[in-house]
VMD Tcl script that draws the C-alpha trace (Angstrom):
set ca {
  {-81.30 -28.42 -3.39}
  {-79.77 -27.31 -0.53}
  {-82.83 -28.15 1.28}
  {-81.70 -31.26 2.84}
  {-78.63 -29.29 3.98}
  {-80.88 -27.73 6.67}
  {-82.64 -30.59 7.76}
  {-81.34 -31.48 11.09}
  {-82.25 -34.99 11.20}
  {-79.51 -38.27 10.86}
  {-79.34 -38.24 6.74}
  {-78.98 -42.19 7.54}
  {-82.09 -41.84 9.97}
  {-85.45 -43.81 8.76}
  {-86.73 -40.44 8.10}
  {-84.55 -39.60 5.48}
  {-84.02 -42.99 4.09}
  {-87.99 -42.77 3.25}
  {-87.14 -40.03 1.00}
  {-84.50 -41.30 -0.39}
  {-86.19 -44.41 -1.57}
  {-88.37 -41.25 -3.59}
  {-84.58 -39.91 -4.74}
  {-83.60 -43.23 -6.23}
  {-86.79 -43.61 -7.93}
  {-86.09 -40.10 -9.58}
  {-82.99 -41.14 -10.82}
  {-83.92 -44.53 -12.24}
  {-86.90 -42.89 -13.82}
  {-84.44 -40.21 -15.32}
  {-82.17 -42.52 -16.64}
  {-85.01 -45.10 -18.07}
  {-87.38 -41.97 -19.40}
  {-84.88 -39.42 -19.90}
  {-81.17 -40.19 -20.61}
  {-81.63 -43.90 -21.98}
  {-83.89 -42.44 -25.17}
  {-82.27 -39.32 -25.78}
  {-79.17 -41.51 -25.98}
  {-80.46 -44.43 -28.35}
  {-82.19 -41.34 -30.27}
  {-78.72 -39.55 -30.86}
  {-76.68 -43.16 -32.31}
  {-79.61 -43.66 -34.17}
  {-79.56 -40.36 -35.90}
  {-75.92 -40.53 -36.45}
  {-75.97 -43.47 -38.03}
  {-78.47 -42.67 -40.31}
  {-76.29 -39.31 -41.04}
  {-73.57 -41.62 -42.22}
  {-75.62 -43.94 -44.10}
  {-74.32 -46.77 -42.01}
  {-76.73 -49.98 -41.05}
  {-75.58 -52.62 -38.71}
  {-77.38 -55.88 -37.52}
  {-75.23 -55.47 -34.63}
  {-76.42 -53.78 -31.54}
  {-73.74 -50.46 -30.73}
  {-76.10 -48.67 -28.85}
  {-76.73 -51.46 -26.40}
  {-73.25 -52.56 -26.77}
  {-71.70 -49.07 -25.80}
  {-74.46 -48.88 -22.78}
  {-73.01 -52.33 -21.62}
  {-69.42 -51.28 -21.70}
  {-70.04 -47.73 -20.10}
  {-71.86 -49.71 -17.14}
  {-68.53 -52.21 -16.68}
  {-66.33 -49.46 -16.91}
  {-67.93 -47.29 -14.27}
  {-67.72 -50.95 -12.01}
  {-64.44 -51.62 -12.82}
  {-63.02 -47.63 -11.96}
  {-65.03 -48.31 -8.93}
  {-63.59 -51.82 -7.97}
  {-59.99 -50.03 -8.82}
  {-59.87 -46.92 -7.12}
  {-62.00 -49.47 -3.61}
  {-59.09 -51.87 -4.33}
  {-56.28 -49.22 -3.94}
  {-57.71 -47.76 -0.17}
  {-58.58 -51.31 1.22}
  {-55.63 -52.05 3.78}
  {-53.68 -55.13 2.82}
  {-54.16 -58.43 4.28}
  {-51.23 -60.40 5.42}
  {-51.09 -64.13 4.04}
  {-50.73 -67.20 6.22}
  {-46.97 -67.26 5.08}
  {-46.42 -63.67 6.37}
  {-48.56 -64.54 9.70}
  {-46.12 -67.61 10.19}
  {-42.92 -65.24 10.16}
  {-44.22 -63.05 12.89}
  {-44.06 -63.49 16.76}
  {-46.58 -65.58 18.50}
  {-47.48 -67.10 15.03}
  {-49.01 -63.48 13.46}
  {-51.68 -63.42 16.94}
  {-49.94 -59.80 17.65}
  {-53.02 -57.55 17.17}
  {-51.77 -54.04 16.00}
  {-53.97 -51.00 16.70}
  {-55.34 -49.69 13.61}
  {-58.93 -48.03 12.50}
  {-61.78 -50.46 11.55}
  {-61.74 -50.75 7.74}
  {-65.36 -51.17 7.15}
  {-66.11 -47.33 7.82}
  {-63.25 -46.05 5.56}
  {-64.14 -48.31 3.14}
  {-67.73 -47.09 3.12}
  {-66.99 -43.76 2.84}
  {-64.32 -44.08 0.13}
  {-67.39 -46.22 -1.77}
  {-69.66 -42.99 -1.32}
  {-67.32 -40.88 -2.37}
  {-66.45 -42.45 -5.67}
  {-70.19 -42.99 -6.54}
  {-71.15 -39.64 -5.34}
  {-68.66 -38.09 -8.07}
  {-69.74 -40.42 -10.76}
  {-73.37 -39.76 -10.31}
  {-72.34 -35.91 -10.15}
  {-70.09 -36.10 -13.03}
  {-73.22 -37.45 -15.63}
  {-75.51 -35.52 -14.20}
  {-74.12 -32.56 -15.13}
  {-72.96 -33.76 -18.17}
  {-76.50 -34.90 -19.18}
  {-77.18 -31.07 -17.61}
  {-74.88 -29.19 -20.12}
  {-77.00 -31.17 -23.46}
  {-80.34 -30.62 -21.76}
  {-79.03 -26.63 -21.79}
  {-77.68 -26.64 -25.33}
  {-81.22 -28.28 -26.27}
  {-82.61 -24.98 -24.64}
  {-80.54 -22.72 -26.25}
  {-80.64 -24.08 -29.74}
  {-84.58 -23.55 -29.49}
  {-85.34 -20.25 -31.71}
  {-89.36 -20.43 -31.29}
  {-90.57 -18.22 -28.27}
  {-93.38 -20.70 -27.05}
  {-91.18 -23.61 -27.54}
  {-88.08 -22.11 -25.22}
  {-90.70 -21.29 -22.58}
  {-92.14 -24.81 -22.60}
  {-88.80 -26.23 -22.50}
  {-87.01 -24.34 -19.61}
  {-90.19 -24.48 -17.22}
  {-90.08 -28.31 -17.80}
  {-86.04 -28.20 -17.28}
  {-86.87 -26.23 -14.57}
  {-88.85 -28.63 -12.56}
  {-87.06 -31.53 -13.81}
  {-83.51 -29.89 -11.99}
  {-85.66 -28.84 -8.91}
  {-86.39 -32.41 -8.09}
  {-83.30 -34.05 -9.51}
  {-81.53 -31.52 -7.29}
  {-83.71 -32.65 -4.25}
  {-82.63 -36.15 -4.95}
  {-78.82 -35.53 -5.59}
  {-78.14 -33.74 -2.32}
  {-79.92 -36.60 -0.35}
  {-77.93 -39.29 -2.31}
  {-74.57 -36.91 -1.25}
  {-75.75 -36.91 1.99}
  {-76.22 -40.60 2.57}
  {-72.69 -40.97 1.02}
  {-71.18 -39.10 3.77}
  {-70.25 -36.48 2.25}
  {-69.52 -33.37 4.05}
  {-72.24 -30.49 3.75}
  {-69.13 -28.45 1.91}
  {-68.57 -30.68 -0.27}
  {-72.32 -31.84 -0.84}
  {-72.81 -27.60 -1.84}
  {-69.69 -27.73 -4.29}
  {-71.54 -30.57 -5.84}
  {-74.42 -28.54 -6.11}
  {-73.40 -25.43 -7.03}
  {-71.33 -27.79 -10.29}
  {-74.23 -29.33 -10.90}
  {-76.73 -25.90 -11.12}
  {-74.29 -24.29 -13.41}
  {-74.08 -27.02 -16.20}
  {-77.61 -26.43 -17.33}
  {-76.71 -22.06 -18.18}
  {-73.20 -23.57 -19.47}
  {-75.27 -25.16 -21.98}
  {-77.99 -22.75 -22.90}
  {-74.77 -20.03 -23.47}
  {-73.41 -22.82 -25.31}
  {-76.51 -23.52 -27.55}
  {-77.14 -19.82 -27.76}
  {-73.47 -19.00 -29.65}
  {-73.87 -22.33 -31.80}
  {-77.24 -21.01 -32.47}
}
mol new
graphics top color blue
foreach p $ca { graphics top sphere $p radius 0.5 }
foreach p [lrange $ca 0 end-1] q [lrange $ca 1 end] { graphics top cylinder $p $q radius 0.2 }
display resetview
């Protein structure tokens, strides 16, 4: 996962941009083939355990609300960082009809950096939570053969996700120490889940 940090190429250059497309495919595949099926199965099992039958698609509704919640949080956080634009009435009160230009840093760079940091934080949070649940499933395994199979699959899966996560964080304009901290947090979540599963079992 730390290998992209040692790459001398520009994180926004064409070479790493091509590799980042692969990383995006990894995250999309993780979402469609891993996260969503696990989530839908968990909701279905919970409703069956409570003996609740619904005609309303509750699982899909929660999924859609989670998507819009993340979108709203991102837009609210970005709105707090955007510089206020003077209205027409305010410009009319300025000397010279508002033609006075005050030196200020370009807002687009800071806005892009803020957007990248917010998305990176949400991505790390989602992957960390999922890693805890995957580690919990591994810790709850009792058969030795099943533990080895699940552990090997989890190791290969986490290697690909960690590499892709590092690329996404670098392209989000995060500094290498921050990227390393996020990867360390991500790497600690699976062992934490395994420990919790072992204690529960």
